[in-house]
C-alpha positions in Angstrom: 7.3 6.8 -14.1 7.7 6.1 -10.5 7.6 2.5 -9.3 5.8 2.1 -6.0 5.7 -0.9 -3.8 3.7 -1.3 -0.6 3.0 -3.9 2.1 1.5 -4.3 5.5 2.5 -6.3 8.6 0.1 -7.4 11.3 0.7 -9.2 14.5 -2.4 -11.4 15.0 -5.5 -10.9 12.9 -6.6 -8.4 14.0 -3.7 -6.9 15.8 -1.1 -4.1 15.8 0.0 -3.2 12.3 2.6 -1.2 10.3 2.7 -0.3 6.7 5.7 0.4 4.4 6.0 2.1 1.0 9.0 2.1 -1.4 9.0 4.7 -4.1 11.7 4.2 -6.8 12.2 7.1 -9.3 15.3 7.0 -11.6 18.2 7.3 -9.1 16.1 8.0 -6.0 14.8 5.3 -3.7 12.5 6.5 -0.8 11.2 4.4 2.0 8.2 5.4 4.2 6.7 3.5 7.2 3.8 4.2 9.4 2.2 2.4 12.4 -1.6 2.1 12.0 -4.3 1.2 14.6 -5.0 -2.5 15.3 -6.7 -4.0 12.3 -7.0 -7.1 10.2 -4.5 -8.1 7.4 -6.8 -7.1 4.5 -7.6 -3.6 6.0 -3.9 -3.1 6.6 -3.1 -3.7 2.9 -5.8 -1.1 2.0 -4.2 1.3 4.5 -0.8 0.7 3.0 -2.1 1.4 -0.5 -3.7 4.7 0.5 -0.5 5.6 2.4 1.5 4.8 -0.8 -0.7 7.2 -2.8 -0.3 9.9 -0.1 3.5 9.5 -0.1 3.6 9.6 -3.9 1.5 12.7 -4.0 3.7 14.4 -1.4 6.7 13.7 -3.7 4.8 15.2 -6.6 4.7 11.9 -8.5 2.5 12.3 -11.6 2.7 8.9 -13.1 3.0 5.7 -11.1 3.1 1.9 -11.5 2.0 0.6 -8.1 2.9 -3.0 -7.3 1.2 -5.1 -4.6 1.3 -8.7 -3.5 -2.3 -8.3 -2.2 -4.6 -10.1 -4.6 -7.6 -8.6 -2.7 -6.5 -5.0 -3.3 -5.3 -5.5 -6.9 -8.5 -7.4 -7.9 -10.8 -5.0 -6.2 -9.2 -2.0 -7.9 -9.3 -3.8 -11.2 -13.0 -4.5 -10.9 -13.8 -1.2 -9.3 -16.3 -3.0 -7.0 -16.5 -4.9 -3.8 -19.4 -6.4 -1.9 -17.6 -5.9 1.4 -18.9 -2.8 3.1 -15.7 -2.1 5.0 -13.6 -2.3 1.8 -16.1 -0.1 -0.1 -14.8 2.8 2.0 -11.2 2.0 1.1 -12.1 1.6 -2.5 -13.8 4.9 -2.7 -10.9 6.7 -0.9 -8.3 5.0 -3.2 -10.2 5.8 -6.4 -10.5 9.4 -5.3 -6.8 9.6 -4.5 -5.8 7.9 -7.8 -7.5 10.8 -9.7 -4.7 13.1 -8.4 -2.2 11.3 -10.8 -2.0 11.7 -14.5 -1.6 8.0 -14.7 -1.7 5.4 -11.9 -1.5 1.7 -12.8 -1.9 -1.1 -10.3 -0.1 -4.4 -10.8 -0.2 -7.6 -8.8 3.2 -9.2 -8.1 4.2 -12.4 -6.3 5.3 -11.9 -2.7 8.9 -12.7 -3.6 9.0 -9.6 -5.8 7.7 -7.4 -2.9 10.5 -8.3 -0.4 11.7 -4.8 0.2 8.4 -3.3 1.2 7.6 -6.4 3.2 10.9 -6.1 5.0 10.3 -2.5 6.0 6.7 -3.2 7.1 8.0 -6.1 9.3 10.8 -3.9 10.7 8.3 -1.1 11.5 6.0 -3.6 13.3 9.0 -5.0 15.2 9.9 -1.4 16.4 6.3 -0.7 17.3 6.1 -3.8 19.5 9.4 -3.3 21.3 
């Protein structure tokens, strides 16, 4: 089972943003980053999650344990519901993408356990702003 970590970095709220994904499979450790259009911090976390699923699918990952320090994303996915109209679109897209996997579990982790994804998101944002 692949372990997938993701995070987003935003300068301002809203502001320029970057996302990062770390996919750990046995001996392989892949890092992906992407700049995204100016957005708020919660939307950036959703964008990071969807990007994580895209990266995992491209690597032909079939089973995944996805870890996030975003309580909003983790709780919304666990409930399968949100009142926020903007997040409904993200939830729908995420749920659709998760069906591409044999198994895809979401787990909330403390920020301290998501340091690598956070570091790469911050670095990508720094490069974007240079």
